[in-house]
TORTIFI-983954 format. One record per residue (C-alpha): x, y, z; residue number from 1. Coordinates in Angstrom, 1 decimal, padded with zeros to 4 digits. Layout:
+--------+--------+--------+------+
!      x !      y !      z ! rovo !
+--------+--------+--------+------+
!      X !      Y !      Z !  NUM !
...
+--------+--------+--------+------+
***
This chain:
+--------+--------+--------+------+
!      x !      y !      z ! rovo !
+--------+--------+--------+------+
! -028.9 !  016.9 !  018.2 !    1 !
! -025.4 !  017.3 !  019.6 !    2 !
! -025.4 !  014.2 !  021.9 !    3 !
! -026.9 !  012.0 !  019.2 !    4 !
! -024.5 !  013.0 !  016.5 !    5 !
! -021.5 !  012.5 !  018.7 !    6 !
! -022.5 !  009.0 !  019.9 !    7 !
! -021.7 !  007.2 !  016.7 !    8 !
! -018.3 !  008.8 !  016.6 !    9 !
! -017.5 !  007.7 !  020.1 !   10 !
! -019.1 !  004.3 !  020.0 !   11 !
! -016.1 !  002.6 !  018.3 !   12 !
! -014.0 !  003.4 !  021.4 !   13 !
! -016.1 !  001.0 !  023.4 !   14 !
! -017.2 ! -001.4 !  020.7 !   15 !
! -013.8 ! -002.3 !  019.2 !   16 !
! -012.3 ! -003.9 !  022.4 !   17 !
! -015.6 ! -005.7 !  023.0 !   18 !
! -015.7 ! -007.0 !  019.4 !   19 !
! -012.1 ! -008.3 !  019.7 !   20 !
! -013.0 ! -010.0 !  023.0 !   21 !
! -016.1 ! -011.6 !  021.5 !   22 !
! -014.2 ! -012.8 !  018.4 !   23 !
! -012.0 ! -014.9 !  020.7 !   24 !
! -015.0 ! -016.6 !  022.1 !   25 !
! -016.5 ! -017.7 !  018.8 !   26 !
! -015.7 ! -020.2 !  016.0 !   27 !
! -013.5 ! -018.7 !  013.2 !   28 !
! -016.3 ! -018.2 !  010.6 !   29 !
! -018.7 ! -016.6 !  013.1 !   30 !
! -015.8 ! -014.4 !  014.5 !   31 !
! -014.7 ! -013.2 !  011.1 !   32 !
! -018.3 ! -012.3 !  010.0 !   33 !
! -018.8 ! -010.5 !  013.3 !   34 !
! -015.6 ! -008.4 !  013.0 !   35 !
! -016.3 ! -007.5 !  009.4 !   36 !
! -019.9 ! -006.7 !  010.0 !   37 !
! -019.2 ! -004.7 !  013.1 !   38 !
! -016.5 ! -002.7 !  011.3 !   39 !
! -018.8 ! -001.9 !  008.4 !   40 !
! -021.8 ! -000.9 !  010.6 !   41 !
! -019.8 !  001.4 !  012.9 !   42 !
! -018.0 !  003.0 !  010.0 !   43 !
! -021.3 !  003.6 !  008.3 !   44 !
! -022.8 !  005.2 !  011.4 !   45 !
! -019.7 !  007.4 !  011.9 !   46 !
! -019.8 !  008.5 !  008.3 !   47 !
! -023.4 !  009.5 !  008.5 !   48 !
! -022.7 !  011.5 !  011.7 !   49 !
! -019.9 !  013.4 !  009.9 !   50 !
! -022.3 !  014.2 !  007.0 !   51 !
! -025.0 !  015.4 !  009.4 !   52 !
! -022.5 !  017.7 !  011.1 !   53 !
! -021.3 !  019.0 !  007.7 !   54 !
! -024.8 !  019.7 !  006.5 !   55 !
! -025.7 !  021.5 !  009.8 !   56 !
! -022.6 !  023.7 !  009.5 !   57 !
! -023.3 !  024.4 !  005.8 !   58 !
! -026.8 !  025.7 !  006.7 !   59 !
! -025.2 !  028.5 !  008.6 !   60 !
! -023.7 !  029.8 !  005.3 !   61 !
! -026.0 !  032.5 !  003.8 !   62 !
! -025.9 !  031.3 !  000.2 !   63 !
! -026.5 !  027.7 !  001.3 !   64 !
! -029.4 !  028.7 !  003.5 !   65 !
! -030.9 !  030.7 !  000.7 !   66 !
! -030.7 !  027.8 ! -001.7 !   67 !
! -032.6 !  025.7 !  000.8 !   68 !
! -035.0 !  028.5 !  001.7 !   69 !
! -033.8 !  028.2 !  005.3 !   70 !
! -033.8 !  031.2 !  007.7 !   71 !
! -030.6 !  030.8 !  009.7 !   72 !
! -031.9 !  032.8 !  012.6 !   73 !
! -034.6 !  030.2 !  013.2 !   74 !
! -032.1 !  027.3 !  013.4 !   75 !
! -031.5 !  025.9 !  016.9 !   76 !
! -028.7 !  027.3 !  019.0 !   77 !
! -027.2 !  023.8 !  019.0 !   78 !
! -023.4 !  023.5 !  018.9 !   79 !
! -023.9 !  020.9 !  016.1 !   80 !
! -025.1 !  023.7 !  013.9 !   81 !
! -021.9 !  025.7 !  014.3 !   82 !
! -019.8 !  026.5 !  011.3 !   83 !
! -016.4 !  025.5 !  013.0 !   84 !
! -017.7 !  022.0 !  013.9 !   85 !
! -019.2 !  021.6 !  010.5 !   86 !
! -015.9 !  022.6 !  008.8 !   87 !
! -014.0 !  020.1 !  010.9 !   88 !
! -016.6 !  017.4 !  010.1 !   89 !
! -016.4 !  018.2 !  006.4 !   90 !
! -012.6 !  017.9 !  006.5 !   91 !
! -012.7 !  014.6 !  008.2 !   92 !
! -015.3 !  013.3 !  005.9 !   93 !
! -013.3 !  014.3 !  002.8 !   94 !
! -010.1 !  012.8 !  004.2 !   95 !
! -011.9 !  009.5 !  004.9 !   96 !
! -013.5 !  009.4 !  001.5 !   97 !
! -010.1 !  010.1 ! -000.2 !   98 !
! -008.4 !  007.4 !  001.9 !   99 !
! -011.2 !  004.9 !  001.0 !  100 !
! -010.9 !  005.7 ! -002.7 !  101 !
! -007.1 !  005.2 ! -002.5 !  102 !
! -007.6 !  001.9 ! -000.8 !  103 !
! -010.1 !  000.7 ! -003.4 !  104 !
! -008.0 !  001.8 ! -006.3 !  105 !
! -004.9 !  000.3 ! -004.8 !  106 !
! -006.7 ! -003.0 ! -004.2 !  107 !
! -008.0 ! -003.1 ! -007.8 !  108 !
! -004.6 ! -002.2 ! -009.3 !  109 !
! -002.7 ! -004.9 ! -007.4 !  110 !
! -005.2 ! -007.6 ! -008.2 !  111 !
! -005.2 ! -006.7 ! -011.9 !  112 !
! -001.4 ! -006.6 ! -012.0 !  113 !
! -001.1 ! -009.9 ! -010.3 !  114 !
! -003.7 ! -011.5 ! -012.5 !  115 !
! -001.8 ! -010.3 ! -015.6 !  116 !
!  001.4 ! -011.9 ! -014.3 !  117 !
! -000.3 ! -015.1 ! -013.5 !  118 !
! -002.1 ! -015.2 ! -016.9 !  119 !
!  001.4 ! -015.6 ! -018.5 !  120 !
!  001.7 ! -019.0 ! -016.8 !  121 !
! -000.3 ! -022.0 ! -018.0 !  122 !
! -002.7 ! -023.3 ! -015.3 !  123 !
! -004.8 ! -026.3 ! -014.6 !  124 !
! -008.3 ! -025.6 ! -013.4 !  125 !
! -008.1 ! -022.9 ! -010.7 !  126 !
! -004.4 ! -023.7 ! -010.0 !  127 !
! -001.4 ! -021.8 ! -011.3 !  128 !
!  002.1 ! -023.0 ! -010.5 !  129 !
!  004.7 ! -020.3 ! -010.7 !  130 !
!  008.3 ! -021.4 ! -011.7 !  131 !
!  009.7 ! -019.7 ! -008.7 !  132 !
!  012.3 ! -021.5 ! -006.5 !  133 !
!  011.0 ! -019.5 ! -003.5 !  134 !
!  008.2 ! -020.9 ! -001.4 !  135 !
!  004.8 ! -019.2 ! -001.4 !  136 !
!  001.1 ! -019.9 ! -001.9 !  137 !
! -001.9 ! -017.6 ! -001.9 !  138 !
! -005.5 ! -017.1 ! -003.1 !  139 !
! -005.7 ! -014.5 ! -005.8 !  140 !
! -009.2 ! -012.9 ! -006.0 !  141 !
! -011.0 ! -012.2 ! -009.2 !  142 !
! -013.4 ! -013.8 ! -011.7 !  143 !
! -012.5 ! -016.6 ! -011.6 !  144 !
! -010.3 ! -016.8 ! -008.5 !  145 !
! -006.9 ! -018.4 ! -008.7 !  146 !
! -004.9 ! -020.5 ! -006.3 !  147 !
! -001.3 ! -019.5 ! -006.9 !  148 !
!  001.6 ! -021.7 ! -005.6 !  149 !
!  005.3 ! -021.6 ! -006.4 !  150 !
!  007.3 ! -024.6 ! -007.5 !  151 !
!  009.5 ! -024.1 ! -004.4 !  152 !
!  006.5 ! -024.5 ! -002.1 !  153 !
!  005.3 ! -027.7 ! -003.8 !  154 !
!  008.8 ! -029.2 ! -003.4 !  155 !
!  008.7 ! -028.4 !  000.3 !  156 !
!  005.6 ! -030.4 !  001.1 !  157 !
!  004.5 ! -034.0 !  000.7 !  158 !
!  001.3 ! -035.0 ! -001.2 !  159 !
! -001.0 ! -034.8 !  001.9 !  160 !
!  000.4 ! -031.4 !  002.9 !  161 !
!  000.0 ! -030.1 ! -000.6 !  162 !
! -003.7 ! -031.1 ! -000.6 !  163 !
! -004.2 ! -029.4 !  002.7 !  164 !
! -002.5 ! -026.2 !  001.5 !  165 !
! -004.6 ! -026.1 ! -001.7 !  166 !
! -007.8 ! -026.7 !  000.3 !  167 !
! -006.9 ! -023.8 !  002.6 !  168 !
! -006.4 ! -021.4 ! -000.3 !  169 !
! -009.6 ! -022.6 ! -002.1 !  170 !
! -011.5 ! -021.8 !  001.1 !  171 !
! -010.3 ! -018.2 !  001.0 !  172 !
! -011.7 ! -018.0 ! -002.6 !  173 !
! -014.9 ! -019.7 ! -001.8 !  174 !
! -015.6 ! -017.5 !  001.2 !  175 !
! -014.6 ! -014.4 ! -000.6 !  176 !
! -012.4 ! -013.5 !  002.3 !  177 !
! -010.6 ! -010.7 !  000.5 !  178 !
! -013.9 ! -008.7 !  000.5 !  179 !
! -014.2 ! -009.0 !  004.3 !  180 !
! -010.7 ! -007.8 !  004.7 !  181 !
! -011.3 ! -005.0 !  002.3 !  182 !
! -014.4 ! -004.0 !  004.3 !  183 !
! -012.3 ! -003.7 !  007.4 !  184 !
! -009.7 ! -001.6 !  005.5 !  185 !
! -012.4 !  000.8 !  004.3 !  186 !
! -013.9 !  001.0 !  007.8 !  187 !
! -010.5 !  002.1 !  009.1 !  188 !
! -010.4 !  004.9 !  006.5 !  189 !
! -013.6 !  006.3 !  007.9 !  190 !
! -012.8 !  005.9 !  011.6 !  191 !
! -009.2 !  005.3 !  012.7 !  192 !
! -010.2 !  003.3 !  015.8 !  193 !
! -011.7 !  000.7 !  013.6 !  194 !
! -008.3 ! -000.2 !  012.2 !  195 !
! -007.8 ! -002.3 !  015.4 !  196 !
! -010.3 ! -004.8 !  014.0 !  197 !
! -008.2 ! -005.7 !  010.9 !  198 !
! -005.5 ! -007.8 !  012.6 !  199 !
! -008.0 ! -010.1 !  014.5 !  200 !
! -010.1 ! -010.3 !  011.3 !  201 !
! -007.1 ! -011.4 !  009.3 !  202 !
! -006.3 ! -014.1 !  011.9 !  203 !
! -009.9 ! -015.4 !  012.0 !  204 !
! -010.0 ! -015.6 !  008.2 !  205 !
! -006.9 ! -017.8 !  008.3 !  206 !
! -008.5 ! -019.9 !  011.0 !  207 !
! -011.7 ! -020.2 !  008.9 !  208 !
! -009.6 ! -021.5 !  006.0 !  209 !
! -007.7 ! -023.8 !  008.3 !  210 !
! -010.9 ! -025.4 !  009.5 !  211 !
! -012.2 ! -025.7 !  005.9 !  212 !
! -009.0 ! -027.5 !  005.0 !  213 !
! -009.6 ! -029.9 !  007.9 !  214 !
! -013.0 ! -030.7 !  006.5 !  215 !
! -011.5 ! -031.2 !  003.1 !  216 !
! -008.7 ! -033.6 !  004.0 !  217 !
! -010.2 ! -035.0 !  007.2 !  218 !
! -007.1 ! -034.8 !  009.3 !  219 !
! -006.2 ! -031.9 !  011.7 !  220 !
! -002.6 ! -033.0 !  012.1 !  221 !
! -002.0 ! -033.0 !  008.4 !  222 !
! -003.4 ! -029.4 !  008.1 !  223 !
! -001.3 ! -028.3 !  011.1 !  224 !
!  001.8 ! -029.9 !  009.6 !  225 !
!  001.1 ! -028.3 !  006.2 !  226 !
!  000.6 ! -024.8 !  007.7 !  227 !
!  003.8 ! -025.1 !  009.8 !  228 !
!  006.0 ! -026.5 !  007.1 !  229 !
!  004.7 ! -024.0 !  004.5 !  230 !
!  005.5 ! -021.1 !  006.8 !  231 !
!  009.0 ! -022.4 !  007.5 !  232 !
!  009.6 ! -022.9 !  003.8 !  233 !
!  008.4 ! -019.4 !  003.0 !  234 !
!  010.6 ! -017.9 !  005.7 !  235 !
!  013.7 ! -019.9 !  004.6 !  236 !
!  013.2 ! -019.2 !  000.8 !  237 !
!  011.0 ! -016.2 !  000.2 !  238 !
!  009.3 ! -016.0 ! -003.2 !  239 !
!  008.6 ! -012.9 ! -005.3 !  240 !
!  006.4 ! -010.2 ! -004.0 !  241 !
!  002.8 ! -011.3 ! -003.2 !  242 !
! -000.1 ! -008.9 ! -004.0 !  243 !
! -001.4 ! -007.3 ! -000.8 !  244 !
! -005.1 ! -008.4 ! -001.4 !  245 !
! -004.1 ! -012.0 ! -001.6 !  246 !
! -004.6 ! -014.2 !  001.5 !  247 !
! -002.0 ! -016.9 !  002.2 !  248 !
! -001.8 ! -020.0 !  004.4 !  249 !
!  001.6 ! -018.8 !  005.6 !  250 !
!  000.3 ! -015.4 !  006.9 !  251 !
! -000.6 ! -014.5 !  010.5 !  252 !
!  000.5 ! -015.9 !  013.8 !  253 !
!  001.3 ! -019.4 !  012.5 !  254 !
!  002.2 ! -021.0 !  015.9 !  255 !
! -001.1 ! -019.9 !  017.3 !  256 !
! -002.9 ! -021.3 !  014.4 !  257 !
! -001.1 ! -024.6 !  014.6 !  258 !
! -001.9 ! -024.8 !  018.3 !  259 !
! -005.6 ! -024.2 !  017.6 !  260 !
! -005.6 ! -026.9 !  014.9 !  261 !
! -004.1 ! -029.4 !  017.4 !  262 !
! -006.5 ! -028.3 !  020.1 !  263 !
! -003.7 ! -027.2 !  022.4 !  264 !
! -004.7 ! -023.5 !  022.6 !  265 !
! -005.9 ! -020.6 !  020.5 !  266 !
! -009.4 ! -021.9 !  019.9 !  267 !
! -012.6 ! -020.4 !  021.2 !  268 !
! -012.4 ! -020.0 !  025.0 !  269 !
! -015.0 ! -019.1 !  027.6 !  270 !
! -018.4 ! -020.4 !  028.6 !  271 !
! -021.8 ! -019.7 !  027.1 !  272 !
! -022.6 ! -017.0 !  029.7 !  273 !
! -019.4 ! -015.2 !  028.9 !  274 !
! -020.3 ! -015.2 !  025.2 !  275 !
! -023.8 ! -013.9 !  025.8 !  276 !
! -022.6 ! -011.1 !  028.1 !  277 !
! -019.9 ! -009.9 !  025.7 !  278 !
! -022.3 ! -010.2 !  022.7 !  279 !
! -024.9 ! -008.2 !  024.6 !  280 !
! -022.4 ! -005.5 !  025.3 !  281 !
! -021.4 ! -005.3 !  021.7 !  282 !
! -025.0 ! -005.3 !  020.5 !  283 !
! -025.8 ! -002.4 !  022.8 !  284 !
! -022.9 ! -000.4 !  021.5 !  285 !
! -023.9 ! -000.9 !  017.8 !  286 !
! -027.6 ! -000.5 !  018.4 !  287 !
! -027.2 !  002.7 !  020.4 !  288 !
! -024.9 !  004.0 !  017.6 !  289 !
! -027.5 !  003.3 !  015.0 !  290 !
! -030.4 !  004.7 !  017.1 !  291 !
! -028.3 !  007.9 !  017.7 !  292 !
! -027.9 !  008.3 !  013.9 !  293 !
! -031.6 !  007.9 !  013.4 !  294 !
! -032.4 !  010.4 !  016.2 !  295 !
! -029.8 !  013.0 !  014.9 !  296 !
! -031.1 !  012.7 !  011.4 !  297 !
! -034.7 !  013.2 !  012.6 !  298 !
! -033.6 !  016.3 !  014.6 !  299 !
! -031.8 !  017.9 !  011.7 !  300 !
! -034.8 !  017.3 !  009.4 !  301 !
! -037.2 !  018.7 !  011.9 !  302 !
! -035.0 !  021.8 !  012.5 !  303 !
! -034.7 !  022.5 !  008.8 !  304 !
! -038.4 !  022.0 !  008.1 !  305 !
! -039.1 !  024.5 !  011.0 !  306 !
! -036.7 !  027.0 !  009.6 !  307 !
! -038.2 !  026.6 !  006.1 !  308 !
! -041.8 !  026.8 !  007.1 !  309 !
! -041.8 !  029.6 !  009.5 !  310 !
! -043.3 !  032.9 !  008.3 !  311 !
+--------+--------+--------+------+
***
């Protein structure tokens, strides 16, 4: 079982750089879904591996073996069944679970606090304008989601740019982008290597919303101008603290986004064969990780059944 249970823990080392490379070869929506899905799958496989190592180690404890009617002497002499390795896996699993719970609770608290503050201001439809002279705009998740923009930001843009900015934020809400970003945060709690997927995911989510704004207003130059001017206004006159789960048009590498909108650079690059080759490499990493989890689970189950059923 030892090779199979280690494979999902090592797979992110190879899969993460490949996923980052593939994301740069795809349109924003496909790239964002790929990064979030890859992070979630690899985190799940890694978590199962830690649980398997923990269970195998616990079976070496006499009182646990007695509860399961397992004869420890009949368990395989596999390093995966060692108590030290099981203890280390249990510690890592508990630390990851605690970090994930803190992330979830922090996400929920910040959203609730921000929604309570926004509720004090009268809104029109899904739009709330804060009487803040600073410049900011963001999509606040919840039911229903809210587009929050400051008075200072509205004064910094013309009518076309305001329409593009609002379309960008509404795209974040419609695509439930905060959930994809939360999935990447939780994956990073389970396996630290997966944290490297958050930054490219955040960028692709902003690009996804940029392209949705282009579809809404019908002019790439207007959207590019709105993103650039909004970012300059936000840097010149910062508004009050923005909740961390909220996504904003002024976030991320703005020059790179503007270049992608204008078609100068920053968009998907590489030919079809390059995409297929990188996608195949990533698929192999993820599928091997999943197959290893299935194999390790089957080995552990068979070993326990043997130790239980022997005379």
